[in-house]
C-alpha positions as CSV (number, residue, x, y, z in Angstrom):
1,M,61.4,57.2,-56.4
2,K,58.6,58.0,-54.0
3,K,56.5,59.5,-56.8
4,L,57.0,56.4,-58.9
5,T,55.8,54.3,-56.1
6,Y,52.6,56.3,-55.9
7,I,52.0,55.9,-59.6
8,L,52.5,52.1,-59.5
9,A,50.2,51.9,-56.5
10,F,47.5,53.9,-58.4
11,L,47.8,51.7,-61.5
12,L,47.5,48.6,-59.3
13,L,44.3,49.9,-57.8
14,I,42.8,50.7,-61.2
15,Y,43.7,47.1,-62.3
16,I,42.0,45.6,-59.2
17,L,38.8,47.7,-59.7
18,F,38.7,46.7,-63.4
19,I,39.0,43.0,-62.6
20,G,36.3,43.4,-59.9
21,L,34.0,45.2,-62.3
22,I,34.4,42.5,-65.0
23,S,33.7,39.8,-62.3
24,L,30.6,41.6,-61.2
25,L,29.2,42.1,-64.7
26,S,29.9,38.4,-65.5
27,S,28.0,37.3,-62.4
28,I,25.0,39.5,-63.3
29,I,24.9,38.3,-66.8
30,F,25.2,34.6,-65.6
31,K,22.5,35.0,-63.1
32,S,20.2,37.0,-65.3
33,Y,20.5,34.9,-68.5
34,V,22.2,31.7,-67.8
35,Q,21.0,30.2,-64.4
36,P,17.8,31.9,-63.2
37,E,16.2,28.5,-62.4
38,I,19.2,27.3,-60.3
39,E,19.2,30.5,-58.3
40,N,15.5,30.1,-57.5
41,E,16.1,26.5,-56.4
42,R,18.9,27.8,-54.1
43,I,16.5,30.2,-52.5
44,L,13.9,27.5,-52.0
45,L,16.4,25.1,-50.6
46,K,17.5,27.6,-48.1
47,E,14.0,28.3,-47.0
48,S,13.3,24.5,-46.7
49,L,16.4,23.9,-44.6
50,F,15.5,26.7,-42.3
51,K,12.0,25.3,-41.8
52,E,13.5,21.8,-41.2
53,L,15.9,23.1,-38.6
54,S,13.2,25.1,-36.8
55,G,11.0,21.9,-36.6
56,L,14.0,19.9,-35.4
57,K,14.7,22.4,-32.7
58,S,11.0,22.3,-31.6
59,K,11.0,18.5,-31.5
60,L,14.2,18.5,-29.4
61,G,12.6,20.9,-27.0
62,D,9.5,18.6,-26.7
63,L,11.7,15.6,-26.1
64,N,13.6,17.4,-23.4
65,T,10.4,18.3,-21.7
66,K,9.3,14.6,-21.8
67,L,12.6,13.4,-20.4
68,D,12.2,15.9,-17.5
69,E,8.8,14.5,-16.8
70,K,10.1,10.9,-16.9
71,R,12.9,11.4,-14.5
72,S,11.8,9.4,-11.4
73,F,14.8,9.6,-9.2
74,I,17.2,12.4,-8.3
75,S,19.9,11.6,-5.8
76,V,20.0,13.3,-2.4
77,E,23.4,14.7,-3.4
78,K,21.7,16.6,-6.3
79,I,19.3,18.3,-3.9
80,D,22.1,19.1,-1.5
81,E,24.1,20.8,-4.4
82,A,21.1,22.6,-5.9
83,K,21.0,26.3,-5.7
84,P,18.2,27.8,-3.5
85,N,16.1,28.9,-6.5
86,E,16.4,25.4,-8.0
87,E,15.6,23.3,-4.9
88,E,11.8,23.7,-5.0
89,S,11.6,22.8,-8.7
90,I,13.6,19.7,-8.0
91,K,11.3,18.6,-5.2
92,E,8.2,19.2,-7.3
93,E,9.7,17.2,-10.1
94,K,10.5,14.3,-7.7
95,Q,7.0,14.3,-6.3
96,S,5.3,13.9,-9.7
97,N,6.6,10.3,-9.9
98,H,5.5,6.9,-8.5
99,D,2.1,7.0,-10.3
100,Y,0.7,3.5,-9.7
101,L,-2.8,4.5,-11.0
102,S,-1.5,5.1,-14.5
103,R,0.3,1.7,-14.4
104,F,-2.4,-0.4,-12.7
105,D,-5.6,1.5,-13.1
106,F,-7.7,-1.6,-12.3
107,F,-7.0,-1.3,-8.6
108,L,-9.8,1.2,-8.3
109,N,-12.3,-1.3,-9.8
110,C,-14.9,-3.0,-7.6
111,K,-16.3,-6.4,-8.1
112,N,-19.7,-5.2,-6.8
113,N,-19.4,-1.6,-8.2
114,I,-21.3,0.0,-5.4
115,N,-20.8,3.7,-5.6
116,P,-17.1,3.7,-6.5
117,W,-14.8,6.6,-5.7
118,K,-13.3,8.3,-8.7
119,P,-10.2,10.6,-8.7
120,D,-11.1,14.2,-9.5
121,G,-7.6,15.8,-9.2
122,N,-8.3,16.9,-5.6
123,L,-7.0,15.4,-2.4
124,P,-9.4,12.7,-1.3
125,N,-11.8,14.0,1.3
126,Y,-14.4,12.2,3.3
127,D,-16.9,12.7,6.1
128,P,-16.4,10.1,8.9
129,T,-20.0,10.4,10.1
130,K,-21.2,9.0,6.7
131,Y,-19.5,5.7,7.6
132,N,-21.5,5.2,10.9
133,D,-24.5,3.6,9.2
134,P,-25.0,0.0,7.9
135,A,-25.0,-0.7,4.2
136,P,-28.3,0.1,2.3
137,N,-30.9,-2.6,2.5
138,S,-30.6,-2.9,-1.3
139,T,-27.2,-4.5,-0.9
140,H,-28.6,-7.3,1.2
141,E,-29.8,-9.1,-2.0
142,T,-26.3,-8.7,-3.5
143,R,-23.7,-11.5,-3.2
144,I,-21.0,-9.9,-1.0
145,T,-18.0,-12.0,-0.1
146,R,-15.5,-11.0,2.6
147,A,-12.5,-12.6,4.3
148,I,-10.8,-11.9,7.6
149,L,-7.0,-12.4,7.1
150,L,-4.9,-13.7,10.0
151,Y,-1.3,-14.8,10.4
152,F,-1.0,-17.6,13.0
153,P,2.6,-18.3,14.2
154,I,2.2,-22.0,15.0
155,E,5.6,-22.1,16.7
156,K,4.0,-19.9,19.4
157,L,0.7,-21.9,19.5
158,D,0.2,-21.8,23.3
159,G,0.5,-18.0,23.3
160,F,-2.0,-17.2,20.6
161,K,-4.4,-20.1,20.6
162,H,-6.9,-18.4,23.0
163,E,-6.9,-15.2,20.9
164,L,-7.8,-17.1,17.7
165,K,-10.5,-19.0,19.6
166,W,-12.2,-15.8,20.9
167,L,-12.0,-14.1,17.4
168,Y,-13.6,-17.3,16.0
169,R,-16.4,-17.1,18.6
170,S,-17.0,-13.4,17.7
171,W,-17.0,-14.4,14.0
172,I,-19.9,-16.8,14.6
173,N,-21.8,-14.2,16.6
174,M,-21.3,-11.5,14.0
175,Q,-22.7,-13.8,11.3
176,T,-26.0,-14.2,13.1
177,Y,-26.7,-10.5,12.2
178,E,-25.3,-10.8,8.6
179,P,-27.5,-10.7,5.5
180,K,-28.2,-14.2,4.4
181,K,-26.6,-13.8,1.0
182,W,-23.4,-12.3,2.4
183,R,-20.4,-14.5,3.2
184,T,-17.5,-13.8,5.6
185,D,-14.7,-16.3,5.7
186,L,-11.8,-16.7,8.1
187,I,-8.5,-17.2,6.3
188,I,-5.5,-18.3,8.4
189,F,-2.0,-18.3,7.1
190,I,0.0,-21.0,8.8
191,D,3.1,-23.1,8.4
192,T,1.8,-26.5,7.5
193,E,5.3,-28.0,7.5
194,N,5.7,-27.3,11.2
195,S,5.5,-30.4,13.5
196,A,2.8,-28.8,15.6
197,Y,0.5,-28.6,12.6
198,K,0.9,-32.3,11.9
199,N,-0.3,-33.1,15.4
200,P,-3.7,-34.8,14.9
201,D,-5.0,-33.1,18.1
202,L,-4.3,-29.6,16.7
203,F,-7.2,-27.4,17.9
204,L,-7.8,-26.1,14.3
205,N,-9.0,-29.5,13.2
206,D,-12.0,-29.5,15.6
207,L,-12.9,-26.0,14.4
208,N,-13.0,-27.3,10.9
209,C,-10.3,-25.0,9.7
210,K,-8.7,-26.8,6.8
211,V,-6.5,-26.3,3.8
212,E,-9.1,-28.1,1.7
213,N,-11.7,-25.4,2.4
214,K,-11.5,-23.2,-0.6
215,R,-14.1,-20.7,-1.9
216,K,-15.1,-21.5,-5.4
217,L,-18.4,-19.7,-5.7
218,P,-20.0,-16.7,-4.1
219,E,-22.8,-18.8,-2.7
220,D,-20.5,-21.3,-0.9
221,K,-21.1,-21.4,2.8
222,P,-18.8,-19.4,5.2
223,M,-15.7,-21.3,5.9
224,C,-12.4,-21.3,7.8
225,T,-9.6,-21.7,5.3
226,L,-5.9,-22.5,6.1
227,I,-3.3,-21.2,3.6
228,P,0.1,-22.9,3.7
229,Y,2.6,-20.2,4.5
230,K,6.3,-20.3,5.6
231,A,7.7,-17.4,7.5
232,L,10.3,-15.5,5.5
233,A,12.9,-16.1,8.1
234,A,12.4,-19.9,7.7
235,R,12.9,-19.8,3.9
236,N,16.7,-19.6,4.2
237,L,17.1,-17.1,1.3
238,P,20.6,-15.7,0.7
239,K,21.4,-12.4,2.4
240,S,24.5,-11.2,0.6
241,K,23.1,-8.0,-0.8
242,K,23.4,-4.7,1.0
243,E,22.7,-2.0,-1.7
244,F,19.3,-1.8,-3.3
245,D,17.8,-0.1,-6.3
246,Y,15.0,1.8,-4.7
247,H,14.1,3.5,-8.0
248,F,13.5,0.1,-9.6
249,L,11.5,-1.1,-6.6
250,L,9.2,1.9,-6.6
251,D,8.7,2.4,-10.3
252,K,9.7,-0.7,-12.4
253,V,8.5,-3.8,-10.6
254,N,5.2,-5.3,-11.8
255,I,3.6,-5.4,-8.3
256,Y,0.8,-7.7,-9.6
257,S,3.1,-10.3,-11.0
258,D,4.3,-13.4,-9.0
259,E,7.2,-14.0,-11.4
260,Q,10.4,-14.6,-9.4
261,E,12.6,-12.4,-11.5
262,Q,10.1,-9.4,-11.1
263,L,10.2,-9.7,-7.3
264,K,13.8,-10.8,-6.8
265,E,15.0,-7.3,-5.7
266,F,11.9,-6.9,-3.5
267,Y,12.6,-10.1,-1.6
268,S,16.3,-9.3,-1.3
269,L,15.4,-6.1,0.4
270,L,13.1,-7.9,2.9
271,N,15.4,-10.8,3.5
272,A,18.4,-8.6,4.2
273,N,16.7,-6.3,6.6
274,L,13.5,-7.7,8.1
275,L,14.0,-11.2,9.2
276,S,14.2,-10.3,12.9
277,Y,11.1,-8.1,12.7
278,N,8.3,-9.9,14.5
279,Y,5.4,-8.6,12.4
280,L,6.8,-9.0,9.0
281,D,4.7,-12.0,8.1
282,S,1.4,-10.4,9.2
283,I,1.8,-8.1,6.2
284,L,3.7,-10.4,3.8
285,M,0.9,-13.0,3.9
286,A,-1.5,-10.3,2.6
287,F,0.8,-9.7,-0.3
288,E,1.4,-13.3,-1.1
289,G,-2.2,-14.5,-0.8
290,Y,-3.3,-12.3,-3.8
291,A,-3.7,-15.2,-6.3
292,Y,-6.1,-17.0,-4.0
293,F,-8.1,-13.8,-3.1
294,K,-8.7,-13.1,-6.8
295,S,-9.6,-16.7,-7.7
296,A,-12.0,-16.9,-4.8
297,G,-13.7,-13.7,-6.0
298,Y,-13.7,-11.7,-2.7
299,D,-15.2,-8.3,-2.7
300,Y,-13.4,-7.2,0.5
301,L,-10.6,-8.3,2.7
302,I,-10.0,-7.4,6.3
303,R,-6.4,-7.6,7.6
304,S,-6.6,-8.0,11.4
305,D,-4.6,-9.0,14.4
306,M,-5.9,-12.0,16.4
307,D,-6.5,-10.1,19.7
308,T,-9.6,-8.6,18.3
309,F,-13.4,-9.1,18.2
310,L,-16.0,-8.7,15.4
311,T,-19.2,-7.0,16.3
312,P,-22.8,-7.1,15.2
313,M,-22.3,-3.7,13.4
314,F,-19.6,-5.4,11.3
315,A,-22.2,-7.8,10.0
316,D,-24.0,-5.5,7.6
317,W,-21.4,-2.7,7.2
318,L,-19.7,-1.8,3.9
319,P,-17.5,1.2,3.0
320,V,-19.4,4.2,1.5
321,H,-17.4,3.7,-1.7
322,C,-16.7,0.1,-2.8
323,N,-13.1,1.0,-3.4
324,D,-12.4,2.9,-0.2
325,F,-9.3,1.8,1.7
326,V,-10.4,1.9,5.3
327,V,-8.0,1.8,8.2
328,G,-8.3,2.0,12.0
329,G,-6.2,4.3,14.2
330,G,-2.6,4.0,15.5
331,G,-0.7,6.1,18.0
332,Y,2.8,6.7,16.7
333,S,2.9,10.1,15.0
334,S,5.0,12.4,17.3
335,E,6.2,15.8,16.0
336,F,9.7,14.3,15.6
337,N,8.3,11.4,13.5
338,R,6.3,13.7,11.3
339,K,9.3,15.8,10.4
340,R,11.3,12.6,9.8
341,F,8.7,11.0,7.7
342,R,8.5,14.1,5.5
343,R,12.3,14.1,5.0
344,I,12.3,10.4,4.1
345,A,9.4,10.9,1.7
346,Q,11.3,13.7,-0.1
347,N,14.4,11.6,-0.3
348,L,12.4,8.9,-2.2
349,G,10.4,11.4,-4.2
350,L,7.1,10.5,-2.5
351,N,4.3,12.7,-1.5
352,Y,3.7,13.4,2.2
353,P,0.5,15.3,3.1
354,D,1.1,14.4,6.8
355,A,-1.9,12.1,7.4
356,G,-1.0,10.6,10.8
357,G,-2.3,7.9,13.1
358,L,-3.2,5.4,10.4
359,G,-3.7,2.0,11.9
360,S,-2.8,-1.5,10.7
361,T,-6.3,-3.0,10.4
362,W,-7.3,-2.7,6.8
363,Y,-10.6,-3.1,5.0
364,S,-10.5,-3.0,1.2
365,T,-10.4,-4.9,-2.1
366,P,-7.8,-7.6,-3.0
367,D,-6.2,-5.4,-5.7
368,Q,-5.7,-2.5,-3.2
369,F,-4.4,-5.0,-0.6
370,R,-1.7,-6.1,-3.1
371,L,-0.6,-2.5,-3.8
372,V,-0.6,-1.3,-0.2
373,S,1.1,-4.4,1.3
374,Y,3.9,-4.1,-1.4
375,L,4.5,-0.4,-0.6
376,T,4.3,-1.0,3.1
377,L,6.8,-3.8,2.9
378,F,9.1,-1.7,0.7
379,G,8.8,1.1,3.3
380,M,9.7,-1.2,6.1
381,G,12.7,-2.6,4.3
382,Y,13.9,0.9,3.3
383,L,13.5,2.3,6.8
384,A,15.3,-0.7,8.4
385,N,18.2,-0.4,6.0
386,E,18.5,3.4,5.9
387,E,17.0,4.8,9.1
388,F,17.8,2.3,11.9
389,S,21.1,1.2,13.2
390,E,22.0,-2.5,13.8
391,P,21.6,-2.1,17.7
392,E,18.1,-0.7,17.1
393,R,17.2,-3.6,14.8
394,Q,18.4,-6.1,17.3
395,G,16.3,-4.6,20.1
396,K,19.3,-3.5,22.1
397,V,18.0,0.0,22.4
398,G,14.6,-1.2,23.7
399,T,11.8,1.5,24.0
400,I,14.1,4.3,25.2
401,L,13.4,6.3,22.0
402,W,9.6,5.8,22.1
403,P,7.4,7.6,21.0
404,D,9.8,9.4,18.8
405,W,11.5,6.5,16.9
406,H,11.0,2.9,17.8
407,Y,11.8,-0.2,15.7
408,G,8.9,-2.1,17.2
409,V,6.4,-0.2,15.2
410,L,8.3,-0.4,12.0
411,L,5.2,-1.8,10.3
412,L,3.2,1.3,11.1
413,Y,6.1,3.5,9.9
414,G,6.4,1.7,6.6
415,Q,2.6,1.9,6.1
416,N,2.6,5.6,7.0
417,I,5.1,6.3,4.2
418,A,3.1,4.3,1.7
419,L,-0.4,5.6,2.5
420,N,0.6,9.2,2.7
421,H,2.1,9.0,-0.8
422,L,-1.2,7.4,-2.1
423,I,-3.2,10.1,-0.4
424,G,-1.0,13.0,-1.5
425,S,-0.7,11.8,-5.1
426,K,-4.5,11.4,-5.2
427,Q,-4.4,7.8,-6.2
428,L,-6.5,6.2,-3.4
429,S,-9.4,7.1,-1.1
430,I,-8.0,6.3,2.3
431,V,-10.5,6.5,5.1
432,K,-9.4,6.5,8.8
433,L,-12.2,5.3,11.1
434,N,-10.4,5.2,14.5
435,E,-13.8,5.5,16.3
436,L,-15.1,2.3,14.6
437,I,-12.1,0.1,13.9
438,D,-9.5,-1.0,16.4
439,Y,-11.7,0.4,19.1
440,P,-10.2,-0.4,22.6
441,T,-12.0,-3.1,24.6
442,A,-11.7,-1.2,27.9
443,N,-14.9,0.8,27.1
444,T,-18.6,0.9,27.7
445,Q,-19.7,2.0,24.2
446,S,-22.4,-0.1,22.4
447,I,-21.2,-2.9,20.2
448,F,-23.8,-1.9,17.7
449,K,-21.8,1.3,17.0
450,K,-18.4,-0.2,16.7
451,L,-17.1,-2.4,13.9
452,H,-14.0,-4.0,15.3
453,L,-12.6,-4.2,18.8
454,H,-8.9,-4.5,19.7
455,V,-7.4,-5.5,23.0
456,Y,-4.6,-3.2,24.0
457,H,-2.1,-3.2,26.8
458,G,-3.5,-2.6,30.3
459,E,-5.4,-4.2,33.1
460,D,-8.8,-2.6,32.6
461,M,-11.5,-4.9,31.5
462,F,-11.2,-6.4,29.0
463,S,-7.5,-7.3,29.4
464,K,-5.9,-10.1,27.6
465,F,-3.2,-10.4,30.2
466,L,-5.7,-10.9,33.0
467,F,-7.7,-13.3,30.8
468,S,-4.5,-15.4,30.2
469,L,-3.9,-15.5,34.0
470,G,-7.4,-16.8,34.6
471,R,-8.6,-13.7,36.5
472,Y,-12.0,-13.7,34.7
473,D,-12.7,-17.5,35.2
474,N,-15.2,-17.0,38.0
475,Q,-17.2,-14.4,36.2
476,T,-20.4,-15.1,34.3
477,I,-22.2,-13.1,31.6
478,S,-25.0,-13.9,29.3
479,E,-26.4,-12.4,26.2
480,N,-29.4,-11.2,28.1
481,D,-27.5,-9.3,30.8
482,P,-28.2,-5.5,30.9
483,N,-24.5,-4.7,30.1
484,A,-24.0,-7.4,27.5
485,S,-24.0,-4.9,24.6
486,Q,-21.2,-2.8,26.1
487,V,-17.8,-3.2,24.5
488,K,-15.9,-4.6,27.5
489,F,-18.7,-7.0,28.5
490,Y,-19.1,-8.3,25.0
491,A,-15.4,-9.0,24.7
492,L,-15.5,-10.8,28.1
493,R,-18.5,-12.9,27.0
494,M,-16.9,-13.9,23.7
495,A,-13.6,-14.7,25.3
496,L,-15.2,-16.8,28.2
497,E,-17.5,-18.7,25.8
498,S,-14.6,-19.6,23.6
499,K,-12.7,-20.9,26.6
500,R,-15.6,-22.9,28.2
501,L,-17.0,-24.4,25.1
502,A,-15.4,-27.6,23.7
503,L,-13.8,-27.0,20.3
504,K,-16.4,-29.3,18.5
505,D,-19.2,-27.5,20.3
506,L,-17.9,-24.2,19.1
507,N,-17.9,-25.5,15.5
508,K,-21.4,-26.9,16.0
509,K,-22.5,-23.5,17.0
510,L,-21.3,-22.2,13.7
511,Q,-23.3,-24.9,12.0
512,D,-26.5,-24.3,14.0
513,D,-26.5,-20.6,14.3
514,V,-25.1,-19.5,10.9
515,L,-24.6,-22.1,8.2
516,V,-28.1,-23.5,8.1
517,H,-29.6,-20.0,7.7
518,K,-27.4,-18.9,4.8
519,I,-29.0,-18.9,1.3
């Protein structure tokens, strides 16, 4: 039985081999004689499909790379969960975003095109000593138009009236040294709906500061212009929103558009967090005045506080590069702050090269003012919402945390975040001239070597507090005094003359000393 089983198995194997041989021979005959063309097509089709798949794989790889480059926001949680060897690559990816120069490349343009700065891939670098000299004489025959921007809180008229008057007096004096073809206007943002504005005896009327004064041509005479402006806190906008799309605000908003829908999220952020901040409107007015600045054709704008003085050096001074963004100095960068700013910048995907002490007096073009004011306001809103508690925002903490973290200098903090990103991402030439701009008035330096003087706290001459108390009323100083060109005595003379001259006489001085000589 066992032997029979072996025989049957052997026969079955022979049968299988025979069938296989027949099948193989049939296939060879079919391929060799019947379908050689089909087989060739099959091979070509296989090769074509392989090439297509390889190309598709390459395209998918390129697409993935582009998507990686486009990612503009990575949550803090993602960084926290990242492995150590991934963390640096995530940070580098975040810091490659927020490129405003590629979106709005015109903000480096200059109306006068005098020696423009051009990005070269390196961090902007400058020599402060090159900014100590007046503009070349060749520019004196060029029409240069500038404007000093001020925010006047008319509801606090009595507290700020004397400061605006002494700045007005120094504006007149500065223009007596200015090239005859140059123009420097005063632009004052003010609530024209306030009852105090409607008073016919308002001091601005006698100074010929009017809403009707609008620059239409470069050769128009220097003027004092009023821009109707309502403080954000008085606009009664809804404040229901508490969560904000920071990615949208940084990368999607058309900063140069005034369309309501474009700026809705931006104003929601400001309205929810900054209404109680005293200096909000001194920056917001620079953002909202953009349309007029452009239509008036200004080469340069200067954002300034009112407790300041313009000097003779300011008269014929221009930045080395027509598109420099020039700032004064500010004392707020403690070691604690620097570390905190860096961490905040990383959270937002912003660059932070740690350029400290950047002041709030600006000198630059209208297009750059629009960009920097937007980013500064964004920074202020973000910090108020994410980095300050409600008691801090309400002033209940006072100055106990100064100089490490203080809500009172939120404007400088927001500006610091904004300007450091523009420096670190090589998009703007930001020049700090703390020895020329915002220079303290309690000094004996020459006014011919300082651009812009700022009255700080203290009782050393010149002190705005002592001035407001009448402590200088018995002093006299004239332009011919030996010390008249020293900073503190110049400030004293401008302030006393603005106080002693009748308002109409002050305006007549503008007419006689400046306007009749302009060409």
